[in-house]
C-alpha positions in Angstrom: 86.7 77.5 115.5 87.7 81.2 117.5 89.2 83.4 114.9 91.7 85.6 116.1 88.9 88.2 116.7 87.1 86.0 118.3 83.9 85.1 115.8 83.8 81.1 116.3 83.5 80.8 112.7 82.7 76.7 110.9 85.8 75.2 108.8 84.6 76.4 105.7 84.9 80.1 106.7 87.8 79.6 108.4 89.4 79.2 105.4 87.4 81.2 103.0 88.9 83.6 105.0 92.7 82.5 104.7 91.7 82.4 100.8 90.2 85.3 100.7 92.8 87.1 102.9 95.9 85.9 100.3 93.6 87.0 97.4 93.5 90.6 98.8 97.4 90.5 99.5 97.9 88.7 95.9 95.8 91.8 94.3 97.6 94.7 96.1 101.1 93.6 94.8 100.0 92.6 91.3 98.3 96.9 91.6 101.5 98.0 93.6 104.0 96.7 90.9 101.3 98.3 88.4 102.3 101.4 90.4 105.5 101.4 89.7 105.9 100.4 87.0 103.8 103.9 86.4 106.5 105.4 88.3 104.2 106.0 91.1 106.3 104.3 94.7 103.7 106.5 96.9 100.7 104.5 95.4 103.0 101.2 95.5 104.3 101.5 98.9 101.1 102.1 100.3 99.7 98.8 97.8 102.4 97.1 99.6 101.1 98.6 102.7 98.0 97.3 101.9 99.4 94.1 100.7 101.4 92.5 104.0 98.0 93.9 106.3 96.1 91.8 104.6 98.8 88.3 104.7 99.7 89.1 108.3 95.5 88.3 108.6 96.4 84.8 106.6 99.3 84.1 108.4 97.4 84.9 111.8 94.4 82.3 111.6 97.1 79.9 109.6 99.7 80.6 113.3 96.2 79.4 114.9 95.7 76.1 113.0 99.4 75.8 113.9 99.3 75.7 116.9 95.9 74.3 117.4 97.6 70.7 116.0 100.8 71.7 118.1 98.7 71.8 121.3 97.0 68.0 120.2 94.1 69.3 118.2 94.1 68.1 114.5 93.4 69.7 111.8 91.5 68.2 109.5 93.3 68.8 105.5 91.7 68.6 103.1 91.7 69.9 99.6 90.1 72.7 100.7 93.2 74.1 103.9 95.2 72.6 100.6 94.1 75.0 98.8 94.2 78.5 101.8 98.3 76.6 101.8 99.4 77.1 97.9 97.7 80.7 98.1 99.3 81.6 100.6 102.7 80.6 99.1 101.8 82.2 96.0 101.0 85.6 97.8 104.9 85.4 99.0 106.7 84.8 96.1 104.2 87.0 94.4 105.6 89.8 97.4 108.9 88.5 97.0 108.9 89.2 92.9 107.4 92.3 93.4 109.9 93.9 95.3 112.8 92.9 93.7 110.4 93.9 90.3 110.4 97.3 92.2 113.9 98.5 93.1 114.5 97.2 88.7 111.9 99.8 87.6 113.6 102.3 90.4 117.2 101.4 88.7 116.1 102.4 85.0 114.2 105.0 86.1 118.1 106.9 86.9 
C-alpha cells in the first residue's frame, strides 16, 4: 500500500499510522481543553489546530482506503482496522465535546 506521501508500507504499518495520528489528535484536543480551563485561549487554539492536522492525516489515510475499496480493490477488514475506526470516531467525539466545553468555559469566565 502507498501512503499519502508516496511511501510503500505494509497493512499493519498503515493501520498503526492511522491509530497514531488519531491518538495524537485526541491528546491535542484534551490538552486544549486543559488550556481552556486555565483560561489560556491562545494555547488552546494552537492545540486544536495541531489536533486538526493530526486528524486530517488520519482522515487522508482512511479516505484512500475508502477509495481503494470503491475502485474494486477490497480492503482487509480486521480487528486492527476496527480499532482504527474506533480511534477515529473517539477523536471526532472528543473534538466536538472540547469545542462545546471551551465555549462554556469562555461564557463562565465573563
